[in-house]
PAGU-856855 format. One record per atom (N, C-alpha, C): x, y, z; residue in one letter; atom name. Coordinates in Angstrom, 3 decimals, decimal comma. Example, Ala and Ser with C-alpha at 12.3 -4.5 7.8 and 13.67 -1.06 7.14 Angstrom:
BEGIN
<<13,190; -5,690; 7,800>; A; N>
<<12,300; -4,500; 7,800>; A; CA>
<<13,200; -3,300; 7,800>; A; C>
<<12,850; -2,250; 7,080>; S; N>
<<13,670; -1,060; 7,140>; S; CA>
<<12,900; 0,030; 7,870>; S; C>
***
This chain:
BEGIN
<<-92,256; -156,366; 140,413>; M; N>
<<-92,707; -155,140; 139,796>; M; CA>
<<-91,547; -154,340; 139,422>; M; C>
<<-91,554; -153,727; 138,272>; T; N>
<<-90,471; -152,846; 137,860>; T; CA>
<<-90,825; -151,410; 138,230>; T; C>
<<-89,846; -150,590; 138,512>; A; N>
<<-89,974; -149,220; 138,968>; A; CA>
<<-90,670; -148,402; 137,859>; A; C>
<<-90,674; -148,827; 136,633>; S; N>
<<-91,224; -148,035; 135,505>; S; CA>
<<-92,721; -148,133; 135,394>; S; C>
<<-93,352; -149,092; 136,093>; I; N>
<<-94,748; -149,257; 135,997>; I; CA>
<<-95,438; -148,275; 136,996>; I; C>
<<-96,275; -147,365; 136,415>; E; N>
<<-96,948; -146,509; 137,284>; E; CA>
<<-98,361; -147,113; 137,645>; E; C>
<<-98,624; -147,080; 138,946>; I; N>
<<-99,878; -147,697; 139,424>; I; CA>
<<-100,932; -146,592; 139,576>; I; C>
<<-102,050; -146,813; 138,936>; Q; N>
<<-103,187; -145,883; 138,979>; Q; CA>
<<-104,156; -146,304; 140,051>; Q; C>
<<-104,730; -145,351; 140,763>; I; N>
<<-105,783; -145,568; 141,730>; I; CA>
<<-107,052; -144,993; 141,115>; I; C>
<<-108,056; -145,889; 140,922>; E; N>
<<-109,315; -145,436; 140,238>; E; CA>
<<-110,548; -145,997; 140,934>; E; C>
<<-111,660; -145,309; 140,879>; P; N>
<<-112,902; -145,918; 141,333>; P; CA>
<<-113,174; -147,189; 140,535>; P; C>
<<-113,698; -148,176; 141,213>; I; N>
<<-113,993; -149,438; 140,499>; I; CA>
<<-115,098; -149,238; 139,470>; I; C>
<<-114,939; -149,931; 138,357>; A; N>
<<-115,976; -149,830; 137,294>; A; CA>
<<-116,206; -151,269; 136,800>; A; C>
<<-117,263; -151,453; 136,026>; D; N>
<<-117,689; -152,766; 135,523>; D; CA>
<<-116,472; -153,542; 134,867>; D; C>
<<-115,674; -152,760; 134,169>; E; N>
<<-114,531; -153,480; 133,512>; E; CA>
<<-113,476; -153,981; 134,430>; E; C>
<<-113,536; -153,593; 135,753>; H; N>
<<-112,539; -154,071; 136,678>; H; CA>
<<-112,996; -155,279; 137,516>; H; C>
<<-114,271; -155,704; 137,315>; I; N>
<<-114,827; -156,722; 138,194>; I; CA>
<<-114,015; -158,060; 138,133>; I; C>
<<-113,780; -158,528; 136,958>; E; N>
<<-113,033; -159,817; 136,811>; E; CA>
<<-111,599; -159,695; 137,538>; E; C>
<<-110,975; -158,589; 137,251>; G; N>
<<-109,650; -158,380; 137,826>; G; CA>
<<-109,682; -158,227; 139,327>; G; C>
<<-110,724; -157,567; 139,831>; F; N>
<<-110,887; -157,401; 141,274>; F; CA>
<<-111,094; -158,786; 141,897>; F; C>
<<-111,978; -159,620; 141,258>; R; N>
<<-112,239; -160,966; 141,752>; R; CA>
<<-110,953; -161,822; 141,786>; R; C>
<<-110,109; -161,684; 140,722>; A; N>
<<-108,861; -162,399; 140,695>; A; CA>
<<-107,855; -161,954; 141,804>; A; C>
<<-107,823; -160,607; 142,020>; A; N>
<<-106,956; -160,117; 143,076>; A; CA>
<<-107,451; -160,602; 144,450>; A; C>
<<-108,769; -160,508; 144,682>; L; N>
<<-109,334; -160,921; 145,891>; L; CA>
<<-109,041; -162,441; 146,148>; L; C>
<<-109,182; -163,187; 145,090>; D; N>
<<-108,918; -164,635; 145,208>; D; CA>
<<-107,486; -164,905; 145,582>; D; C>
<<-106,545; -164,151; 144,952>; T; N>
<<-105,115; -164,371; 145,227>; T; CA>
<<-104,844; -164,083; 146,677>; T; C>
<<-105,386; -163,011; 147,239>; V; N>
<<-105,114; -162,725; 148,658>; V; CA>
<<-105,858; -163,657; 149,581>; V; C>
<<-107,076; -163,983; 149,218>; A; N>
<<-107,858; -164,923; 150,073>; A; CA>
<<-107,146; -166,329; 150,151>; A; C>
<<-106,682; -166,803; 149,056>; R; N>
<<-106,030; -168,092; 149,024>; R; CA>
<<-104,669; -168,134; 149,762>; R; C>
<<-104,210; -167,014; 150,202>; E; N>
<<-103,006; -167,116; 151,105>; E; CA>
<<-103,399; -167,606; 152,483>; E; C>
<<-104,662; -167,574; 152,823>; W; N>
<<-105,172; -167,982; 154,124>; W; CA>
<<-104,447; -167,304; 155,279>; W; C>
<<-104,174; -166,037; 155,104>; K; N>
<<-103,394; -165,314; 156,055>; K; CA>
<<-103,956; -163,938; 156,478>; K; C>
<<-104,473; -163,218; 155,487>; Y; N>
<<-104,885; -161,838; 155,725>; Y; CA>
<<-106,396; -161,607; 155,792>; Y; C>
<<-107,198; -162,431; 155,046>; L; N>
<<-108,614; -162,200; 154,933>; L; CA>
<<-109,327; -163,348; 155,654>; L; C>
<<-110,525; -163,139; 156,040>; S; N>
<<-111,329; -164,196; 156,617>; S; CA>
<<-111,925; -165,087; 155,461>; S; C>
<<-112,070; -164,546; 154,275>; L; N>
<<-112,438; -165,315; 153,128>; L; CA>
<<-111,320; -166,308; 152,780>; L; C>
<<-111,622; -167,496; 152,387>; L; N>
<<-110,626; -168,449; 151,976>; L; CA>
<<-110,466; -168,565; 150,431>; L; C>
<<-111,457; -168,062; 149,776>; E; N>
<<-111,367; -167,848; 148,304>; E; CA>
<<-112,409; -166,806; 147,911>; E; C>
<<-112,246; -166,242; 146,771>; A; N>
<<-113,190; -165,284; 146,272>; A; CA>
<<-114,555; -165,911; 145,991>; A; C>
<<-115,629; -165,170; 146,197>; P; N>
<<-116,920; -165,678; 145,755>; P; CA>
<<-116,987; -165,894; 144,236>; P; C>
<<-117,954; -166,625; 143,737>; P; N>
<<-118,099; -166,807; 142,305>; P; CA>
<<-118,200; -165,417; 141,635>; P; C>
<<-117,835; -165,404; 140,340>; L; N>
<<-117,837; -164,167; 139,574>; L; CA>
<<-119,146; -163,428; 139,602>; L; C>
<<-120,270; -164,136; 139,446>; E; N>
<<-121,532; -163,475; 139,449>; E; CA>
<<-121,852; -162,842; 140,784>; E; C>
<<-121,459; -163,481; 141,917>; D; N>
<<-121,665; -162,888; 143,234>; D; CA>
<<-120,743; -161,675; 143,433>; D; C>
<<-119,526; -161,759; 142,907>; T; N>
<<-118,606; -160,632; 142,979>; T; CA>
<<-119,164; -159,487; 142,164>; T; C>
<<-119,705; -159,754; 140,962>; R; N>
<<-120,304; -158,715; 140,142>; R; CA>
<<-121,442; -158,058; 140,838>; R; C>
<<-122,299; -158,837; 141,491>; A; N>
<<-123,446; -158,250; 142,224>; A; CA>
<<-122,961; -157,392; 143,359>; A; C>
<<-121,921; -157,818; 144,068>; F; N>
<<-121,342; -157,010; 145,173>; F; CA>
<<-120,853; -155,675; 144,644>; F; C>
<<-120,021; -155,715; 143,560>; V; N>
<<-119,437; -154,477; 143,064>; V; CA>
<<-120,457; -153,520; 142,465>; V; C>
<<-121,376; -154,082; 141,699>; L; N>
<<-122,465; -153,231; 141,166>; L; CA>
<<-123,339; -152,636; 142,264>; L; C>
<<-123,569; -153,425; 143,310>; G; N>
<<-124,335; -152,900; 144,461>; G; CA>
<<-123,601; -151,798; 145,138>; G; C>
<<-122,294; -151,897; 145,310>; M; N>
<<-121,465; -150,880; 145,915>; M; CA>
<<-121,560; -149,619; 145,074>; M; C>
<<-121,435; -149,708; 143,789>; I; N>
<<-121,549; -148,529; 142,906>; I; CA>
<<-122,927; -147,923; 143,037>; I; C>
<<-123,949; -148,733; 142,921>; E; N>
<<-125,344; -148,263; 143,020>; E; CA>
<<-125,610; -147,458; 144,345>; E; C>
<<-125,070; -148,005; 145,384>; K; N>
<<-125,273; -147,360; 146,758>; K; CA>
<<-124,379; -146,157; 146,964>; K; C>
<<-123,392; -145,939; 146,131>; G; N>
<<-122,468; -144,878; 146,302>; G; CA>
<<-121,441; -145,148; 147,323>; G; C>
<<-121,195; -146,395; 147,617>; N; N>
<<-120,138; -146,764; 148,563>; N; CA>
<<-118,771; -146,654; 147,872>; N; C>
<<-117,819; -146,063; 148,565>; P; N>
<<-116,440; -145,968; 147,910>; P; CA>
<<-115,779; -147,271; 147,699>; P; C>
<<-115,305; -147,511; 146,547>; Q; N>
<<-114,548; -148,694; 146,226>; Q; CA>
<<-113,490; -148,360; 145,127>; Q; C>
<<-112,266; -148,490; 145,431>; F; N>
<<-111,138; -148,197; 144,514>; F; CA>
<<-110,349; -149,399; 144,227>; F; C>
<<-109,748; -149,405; 143,024>; V; N>
<<-108,779; -150,421; 142,633>; V; CA>
<<-107,455; -149,744; 142,339>; V; C>
<<-106,384; -150,505; 142,482>; A; N>
<<-105,062; -150,123; 142,045>; A; CA>
<<-104,789; -150,965; 140,766>; A; C>
<<-104,357; -150,206; 139,726>; L; N>
<<-104,174; -150,838; 138,393>; L; CA>
<<-102,704; -150,650; 137,978>; L; C>
<<-102,055; -151,774; 137,633>; A; N>
<<-100,686; -151,726; 137,101>; A; CA>
<<-100,848; -152,334; 135,648>; A; C>
<<-100,588; -151,488; 134,698>; D; N>
<<-100,742; -151,897; 133,297>; D; CA>
<<-102,103; -152,436; 133,054>; D; C>
<<-103,161; -151,836; 133,669>; G; N>
<<-104,498; -152,234; 133,457>; G; CA>
<<-104,916; -153,429; 134,304>; G; C>
<<-104,045; -154,087; 135,042>; K; N>
<<-104,337; -155,256; 135,891>; K; CA>
<<-104,634; -154,756; 137,340>; K; C>
<<-105,669; -155,322; 137,908>; V; N>
<<-106,034; -155,022; 139,283>; V; CA>
<<-105,086; -155,707; 140,204>; V; C>
<<-104,325; -154,866; 140,975>; V; N>
<<-103,350; -155,444; 141,905>; V; CA>
<<-103,665; -155,189; 143,354>; V; C>
<<-104,763; -154,393; 143,630>; G; N>
<<-105,200; -154,111; 144,952>; G; CA>
<<-106,519; -153,463; 144,899>; G; C>
<<-107,184; -153,346; 146,094>; W; N>
<<-108,459; -152,717; 146,196>; W; CA>
<<-108,667; -152,224; 147,656>; W; C>
<<-109,607; -151,251; 147,796>; C; N>
<<-109,992; -150,840; 149,080>; C; CA>
<<-111,493; -150,355; 148,956>; C; C>
<<-112,332; -150,734; 149,899>; D; N>
<<-113,700; -150,337; 149,801>; D; CA>
<<-114,279; -150,070; 151,139>; D; C>
<<-115,286; -149,326; 151,246>; I; N>
<<-116,043; -149,034; 152,467>; I; CA>
<<-117,522; -149,239; 152,242>; I; C>
<<-118,054; -150,167; 152,953>; S; N>
<<-119,542; -150,468; 152,816>; S; CA>
<<-120,227; -149,755; 153,974>; S; C>
<<-121,172; -148,847; 153,544>; R; N>
<<-121,920; -148,110; 154,518>; R; CA>
<<-122,845; -149,079; 155,252>; R; C>
<<-123,034; -148,911; 156,564>; H; N>
<<-124,031; -149,606; 157,314>; H; CA>
<<-125,468; -149,226; 156,848>; H; C>
<<-126,334; -150,126; 156,889>; T; N>
<<-127,701; -149,886; 156,302>; T; CA>
<<-128,702; -149,345; 157,314>; T; C>
<<-128,529; -149,540; 158,604>; F; N>
<<-129,480; -148,967; 159,605>; F; CA>
<<-129,361; -147,499; 159,619>; F; C>
<<-130,479; -146,784; 159,590>; P; N>
<<-130,407; -145,290; 159,603>; P; CA>
<<-129,538; -144,750; 160,745>; P; C>
<<-129,582; -145,362; 161,932>; S; N>
<<-128,853; -144,840; 163,052>; S; CA>
<<-127,362; -145,107; 162,948>; S; C>
<<-126,915; -145,946; 161,976>; H; N>
<<-125,548; -146,239; 161,725>; H; CA>
<<-125,084; -145,730; 160,376>; H; C>
<<-125,886; -144,979; 159,662>; A; N>
<<-125,599; -144,599; 158,250>; A; CA>
<<-124,361; -143,721; 158,148>; A; C>
<<-123,925; -143,101; 159,275>; H; N>
<<-122,665; -142,370; 159,249>; H; CA>
<<-121,469; -143,256; 159,350>; H; C>
<<-121,606; -144,596; 159,371>; T; N>
<<-120,558; -145,531; 159,612>; T; CA>
<<-120,414; -146,470; 158,425>; T; C>
<<-119,150; -146,847; 158,134>; G; N>
<<-118,909; -147,832; 157,111>; G; CA>
<<-117,833; -148,793; 157,586>; G; C>
<<-117,733; -149,960; 156,897>; R; N>
<<-116,718; -150,979; 157,173>; R; CA>
<<-115,713; -151,072; 156,039>; R; C>
<<-114,493; -150,986; 156,353>; L; N>
<<-113,384; -151,018; 155,371>; L; CA>
<<-112,866; -152,414; 155,120>; L; C>
<<-112,659; -152,682; 153,882>; G; N>
<<-111,952; -153,943; 153,456>; G; CA>
<<-110,917; -153,581; 152,390>; G; C>
<<-109,860; -154,282; 152,419>; M; N>
<<-108,789; -153,941; 151,412>; M; CA>
<<-107,809; -155,120; 151,289>; M; C>
<<-107,062; -155,133; 150,169>; G; N>
<<-106,058; -156,087; 149,950>; G; CA>
<<-105,199; -155,749; 148,791>; G; C>
<<-103,984; -156,245; 148,817>; I; N>
<<-103,027; -156,008; 147,737>; I; CA>
<<-102,294; -157,318; 147,465>; I; C>
<<-102,145; -157,689; 146,176>; I; N>
<<-101,506; -158,958; 145,837>; I; CA>
<<-100,026; -158,850; 146,178>; I; C>
<<-99,443; -159,994; 146,514>; P; N>
<<-98,113; -160,049; 147,138>; P; CA>
<<-97,066; -159,208; 146,422>; P; C>
<<-96,956; -159,298; 145,069>; A; N>
<<-95,795; -158,599; 144,402>; A; CA>
<<-95,862; -157,069; 144,504>; A; C>
<<-96,966; -156,530; 145,009>; Y; N>
<<-97,157; -155,065; 145,027>; Y; CA>
<<-97,179; -154,540; 146,501>; Y; C>
<<-96,902; -155,385; 147,410>; R; N>
<<-96,896; -154,938; 148,872>; R; CA>
<<-95,606; -154,207; 149,192>; R; C>
<<-95,703; -153,397; 150,229>; G; N>
<<-94,509; -152,709; 150,728>; G; CA>
<<-93,991; -151,567; 149,913>; G; C>
<<-94,868; -150,992; 149,052>; Q; N>
<<-94,454; -149,919; 148,172>; Q; CA>
<<-95,300; -148,657; 148,357>; Q; C>
<<-96,069; -148,604; 149,455>; G; N>
<<-96,900; -147,412; 149,666>; G; CA>
<<-98,295; -147,482; 149,028>; G; C>
<<-98,555; -148,567; 148,320>; L; N>
<<-99,862; -148,677; 147,618>; L; CA>
<<-101,028; -148,695; 148,575>; L; C>
<<-100,850; -149,412; 149,723>; G; N>
<<-101,965; -149,445; 150,679>; G; CA>
<<-102,365; -148,061; 151,199>; G; C>
<<-101,362; -147,278; 151,441>; R; N>
<<-101,606; -145,916; 151,934>; R; CA>
<<-102,342; -145,056; 150,882>; R; C>
<<-101,985; -145,248; 149,634>; R; N>
<<-102,619; -144,523; 148,574>; R; CA>
<<-104,064; -144,944; 148,334>; R; C>
<<-104,317; -146,273; 148,414>; L; N>
<<-105,631; -146,810; 148,283>; L; CA>
<<-106,531; -146,374; 149,429>; L; C>
<<-106,062; -146,521; 150,637>; I; N>
<<-106,875; -146,139; 151,774>; I; CA>
<<-107,148; -144,616; 151,847>; I; C>
<<-106,170; -143,847; 151,411>; G; N>
<<-106,304; -142,419; 151,368>; G; CA>
<<-107,459; -141,967; 150,395>; G; C>
<<-107,421; -142,570; 149,216>; A; N>
<<-108,442; -142,217; 148,196>; A; CA>
<<-109,886; -142,695; 148,731>; A; C>
<<-109,896; -143,878; 149,348>; T; N>
<<-111,162; -144,399; 149,794>; T; CA>
<<-111,711; -143,659; 150,939>; T; C>
<<-110,854; -143,241; 151,903>; L; N>
<<-111,311; -142,395; 153,047>; L; CA>
<<-111,810; -141,055; 152,578>; L; C>
<<-111,163; -140,434; 151,607>; Q; N>
<<-111,612; -139,138; 151,042>; Q; CA>
<<-113,000; -139,328; 150,427>; Q; C>
<<-113,173; -140,375; 149,641>; A; N>
<<-114,422; -140,616; 148,984>; A; CA>
<<-115,526; -140,838; 150,033>; A; C>
<<-115,189; -141,541; 151,156>; A; N>
<<-116,080; -141,778; 152,212>; A; CA>
<<-116,513; -140,474; 152,847>; A; C>
<<-115,626; -139,528; 153,102>; R; N>
<<-115,905; -138,220; 153,621>; R; CA>
<<-116,931; -137,533; 152,729>; R; C>
<<-116,656; -137,548; 151,409>; N; N>
<<-117,429; -136,866; 150,417>; N; CA>
<<-118,899; -137,403; 150,422>; N; C>
<<-119,124; -138,608; 150,840>; V; N>
<<-120,511; -139,144; 150,845>; V; CA>
<<-121,055; -139,201; 152,249>; V; C>
<<-120,455; -138,579; 153,190>; G; N>
<<-120,977; -138,436; 154,526>; G; CA>
<<-120,681; -139,600; 155,465>; G; C>
<<-119,734; -140,443; 155,148>; I; N>
<<-119,348; -141,502; 156,083>; I; CA>
<<-118,313; -140,975; 156,940>; I; C>
<<-118,664; -140,852; 158,266>; E; N>
<<-117,812; -140,151; 159,196>; E; CA>
<<-116,921; -141,175; 160,036>; E; C>
<<-117,515; -142,315; 160,322>; R; N>
<<-116,855; -143,330; 161,086>; R; CA>
<<-116,560; -144,559; 160,190>; R; C>
<<-115,290; -144,983; 160,234>; V; N>
<<-114,876; -146,087; 159,432>; V; CA>
<<-114,334; -147,150; 160,371>; V; C>
<<-114,899; -148,402; 160,287>; E; N>
<<-114,506; -149,505; 161,171>; E; CA>
<<-113,816; -150,563; 160,372>; E; C>
<<-112,993; -151,359; 161,024>; L; N>
<<-112,387; -152,503; 160,378>; L; CA>
<<-111,980; -153,506; 161,450>; L; C>
<<-111,774; -154,715; 161,008>; S; N>
<<-111,072; -155,760; 161,896>; S; CA>
<<-109,911; -156,268; 161,123>; S; C>
<<-108,878; -156,590; 161,833>; V; N>
<<-107,628; -157,036; 161,242>; V; CA>
<<-107,074; -158,192; 162,127>; V; C>
<<-106,513; -159,194; 161,479>; H; N>
<<-105,898; -160,263; 162,174>; H; CA>
<<-104,782; -159,676; 163,078>; H; C>
<<-104,752; -160,075; 164,334>; A; N>
<<-103,849; -159,477; 165,306>; A; CA>
<<-102,376; -159,730; 164,939>; A; C>
<<-102,068; -160,726; 164,140>; D; N>
<<-100,664; -160,974; 163,736>; D; CA>
<<-100,236; -160,269; 162,410>; D; C>
<<-101,187; -159,403; 161,902>; N; N>
<<-100,865; -158,712; 160,663>; N; CA>
<<-100,308; -157,331; 161,017>; N; C>
<<-99,060; -157,347; 161,452>; D; N>
<<-98,366; -156,097; 161,906>; D; CA>
<<-98,298; -155,040; 160,884>; D; C>
<<-98,073; -155,414; 159,626>; R; N>
<<-97,909; -154,397; 158,568>; R; CA>
<<-99,272; -153,628; 158,358>; R; C>
<<-100,398; -154,376; 158,298>; A; N>
<<-101,661; -153,703; 158,150>; A; CA>
<<-102,041; -152,865; 159,328>; A; C>
<<-101,771; -153,371; 160,556>; I; N>
<<-102,056; -152,593; 161,769>; I; CA>
<<-101,267; -151,266; 161,727>; I; C>
<<-100,003; -151,343; 161,366>; A; N>
<<-99,165; -150,160; 161,285>; A; CA>
<<-99,734; -149,134; 160,275>; A; C>
<<-100,190; -149,602; 159,122>; L; N>
<<-100,733; -148,709; 158,123>; L; CA>
<<-101,994; -148,092; 158,704>; L; C>
<<-102,879; -148,843; 159,264>; Y; N>
<<-104,133; -148,313; 159,798>; Y; CA>
<<-103,846; -147,228; 160,886>; Y; C>
<<-102,837; -147,506; 161,750>; E; N>
<<-102,560; -146,555; 162,756>; E; CA>
<<-101,943; -145,251; 162,127>; E; C>
<<-101,116; -145,393; 161,112>; K; N>
<<-100,515; -144,239; 160,427>; K; CA>
<<-101,600; -143,312; 159,844>; K; C>
<<-102,695; -143,894; 159,387>; V; N>
<<-103,689; -143,009; 158,785>; V; CA>
<<-104,764; -142,577; 159,785>; V; C>
<<-104,651; -142,956; 161,061>; G; N>
<<-105,441; -142,456; 162,121>; G; CA>
<<-106,408; -143,361; 162,810>; G; C>
<<-106,377; -144,656; 162,423>; F; N>
<<-107,253; -145,619; 163,111>; F; CA>
<<-106,750; -145,912; 164,500>; F; C>
<<-107,665; -146,098; 165,428>; V; N>
<<-107,294; -146,434; 166,763>; V; CA>
<<-107,903; -147,809; 167,115>; V; C>
<<-107,238; -148,532; 168,025>; R; N>
<<-107,721; -149,802; 168,477>; R; CA>
<<-108,960; -149,584; 169,411>; R; C>
<<-110,007; -150,298; 169,156>; E; N>
<<-111,168; -150,184; 170,018>; E; CA>
<<-111,529; -151,530; 170,697>; E; C>
<<-111,019; -152,598; 170,194>; G; N>
<<-111,308; -153,866; 170,779>; G; CA>
<<-110,467; -155,018; 170,340>; G; C>
<<-110,634; -156,131; 170,980>; F; N>
<<-109,848; -157,356; 170,760>; F; CA>
<<-110,763; -158,555; 170,875>; F; C>
<<-110,712; -159,438; 169,905>; A; N>
<<-111,505; -160,641; 169,916>; A; CA>
<<-110,587; -161,845; 169,844>; A; C>
<<-110,579; -162,686; 170,897>; R; N>
<<-109,761; -163,868; 170,944>; R; CA>
<<-110,309; -164,915; 170,073>; R; C>
<<-109,541; -165,613; 169,318>; K; N>
<<-109,916; -166,774; 168,479>; K; CA>
<<-111,080; -166,417; 167,610>; K; C>
<<-111,038; -165,193; 167,028>; S; N>
<<-112,115; -164,701; 166,168>; S; CA>
<<-112,245; -165,496; 164,915>; S; C>
<<-111,159; -165,935; 164,338>; V; N>
<<-111,116; -166,595; 163,043>; V; CA>
<<-110,444; -167,965; 163,240>; V; C>
<<-110,948; -168,961; 162,497>; R; N>
<<-110,249; -170,261; 162,453>; R; CA>
<<-110,086; -170,659; 161,035>; R; C>
<<-108,788; -170,773; 160,665>; I; N>
<<-108,480; -171,123; 159,256>; I; CA>
<<-107,554; -172,356; 159,313>; I; C>
<<-108,052; -173,408; 158,675>; D; N>
<<-107,341; -174,702; 158,649>; D; CA>
<<-106,872; -175,134; 160,027>; D; C>
<<-107,796; -175,004; 160,951>; G; N>
<<-107,510; -175,493; 162,360>; G; CA>
<<-106,711; -174,515; 163,213>; G; C>
<<-106,297; -173,393; 162,619>; R; N>
<<-105,487; -172,412; 163,377>; R; CA>
<<-106,343; -171,219; 163,721>; R; C>
<<-106,357; -170,882; 165,026>; Y; N>
<<-107,117; -169,768; 165,487>; Y; CA>
<<-106,316; -168,467; 165,311>; Y; C>
<<-107,032; -167,395; 165,020>; L; N>
<<-106,419; -166,113; 164,905>; L; CA>
<<-107,261; -165,063; 165,773>; L; C>
<<-106,597; -164,223; 166,468>; D; N>
<<-107,257; -163,128; 167,183>; D; CA>
<<-107,475; -161,996; 166,207>; D; C>
<<-108,476; -161,150; 166,518>; A; N>
<<-108,771; -159,961; 165,720>; A; CA>
<<-108,684; -158,735; 166,556>; A; C>
<<-108,258; -157,665; 165,900>; I; N>
<<-108,244; -156,345; 166,569>; I; CA>
<<-109,263; -155,509; 165,774>; I; C>
<<-110,168; -154,869; 166,547>; Y; N>
<<-111,113; -153,972; 165,955>; Y; CA>
<<-110,633; -152,503; 166,082>; Y; C>
<<-110,682; -151,799; 164,921>; M; N>
<<-110,174; -150,439; 164,878>; M; CA>
<<-111,183; -149,603; 164,268>; M; C>
<<-111,080; -148,264; 164,537>; A; N>
<<-112,026; -147,358; 163,921>; A; CA>
<<-111,301; -145,987; 163,768>; A; C>
<<-111,830; -145,153; 162,818>; L; N>
<<-111,387; -143,858; 162,550>; L; CA>
<<-112,616; -142,979; 162,462>; L; C>
<<-112,653; -141,865; 163,151>; F; N>
<<-113,702; -140,903; 163,055>; F; CA>
<<-113,187; -139,651; 162,288>; F; C>
<<-113,753; -139,426; 161,136>; Q; N>
<<-113,285; -138,305; 160,304>; Q; CA>
<<-114,440; -137,291; 160,194>; Q; C>
<<-114,111; -136,061; 160,550>; E; N>
<<-115,190; -135,011; 160,477>; E; CA>
<<-115,043; -134,203; 159,215>; E; C>
***
């Protein structure tokens, strides 16, 4: 990435769906950061994104010259007793990591979550993903649990850390 490219953070829209799927697929196929091993088919991805928009769930994309290079979303729990809670997911394609983009994405998404009444945000992160854990802790997430051998990718087990943030 060149320093002259300004990265925009925007709420996801229909025109971003293919780019979002491509970014998701890029990160998933690393078999390192996500539990997904590849992105769902385009029509499933389209249904997910349009459903998020329809439900008012926060979902943002990072755009570099119009190309989706990262995303962050929070899916609200559907049970009425858990409606104050959402689950965070995010990713950034490799060339755009380590430049503060994750913090910008998560900041926009957490603010939008507050605006729609999501007070508690939960996530799980692979225990060996030190960079993501550090980001989550910087923005206020705390560790709430640990799951041994939570994920198995290509015969390799990964532990997971469960984290949450309560925002009033």
